[in-house]
C-alpha positions, 0 to 999 in steps of 0.5 A: 797220219800220226798227226791226224790221229793225235789231233782227233784224240785231243780236240773236236771240230776245227776249221783250217785257214791260210794263216790261222786254225780255229779249233774247238774242245771235245765234248765232255758228254755225248750220247748215242742211240746204240753202243755200236759203230754208226749209231746216231746221236740220241738222248731223251731227257737231256742234251745229246752232246755237251761241251764244258762251257755248257753249249749243247746239241739236242738229238732224238734218233739222229734228228736235231730237235729243239731243246724242249722236245728232247728235254721235256717229258712226253706228258708235259709237251702240249700236242698243239705245239706240233703246229710250231714245227715245219721240218718233216723229220722233227715233226716225225720225232714229235709224233713219236715222242708225244704220241699220235693218239694224244695229238689226235685227241687234243686237236680234235682229229676228224677222218676225211679219207682212208686208203690202204694199199698193199705195196712192196717195201724193204720189209715185205713184198706185200705190206699194207700201207695205210694212208689217212687224210685227217683234219686237225683243229689248231685253235680257230684254224683247221688244217688237213694232214696226210698221216702215213706209216713209215714203210721201213719202220712201221712204228714211225708215223709221218704227218704232213700238211696238205691243202684244205682243198684235198678231199681224198688220200689220192689228192693229198698224195698228188700234192705231196709228190708234186704230181697232177692227176692228169699224170696218173694212168693205172692202165698204161702208165709206167711202174715207178719207185718211191724213195722218200719224196722222190719219184724214180721212174723210167726215162721219158715216162710221162704217165705213171700208175697211181701207186709205186711198185716199190717203196725203197 
């Protein structure tokens, strides 16, 4: 193991092959969200990691993001750029940095439907989860989005695109979970858990209640 220890202290990523090894230098600069083991890469205002030749990585709270999202000040970022982001985690960090209120104001947000459900989560056995179906104006194009609080970190907000045909929060949730309305039965359906976008339900269950018993 001594050889591995020496290597880890003197070099960065490496790729071993049969007759040749490809090694990289260690970064000259690296930034963590917190100064403790297991902390995520994070730097608002610059690269989270930089190498001597200038090659860099950009992270916000452990999420790899475009350089402009990490580098630019929040007030310098046009809220309409959210339309450029397809990755849900990057979009979450965009909302966290730019601010949901600025995005709503700039994109002329219009509330379509609102639903608050009290659910068991990691932080509470009776947490009021708010779901909002809103319309945003991207130039001449209108899109509908489902706006949700993070059940584990309520200060975080998720914004996910849904079809224009969605008229209710329930319809938007069905789309998000790839579920049909016929699969919902609040009287005799099985209870289930939600982990991210994954439904965890009893084996063999064909119908479930509308809302999860717990968000894991």
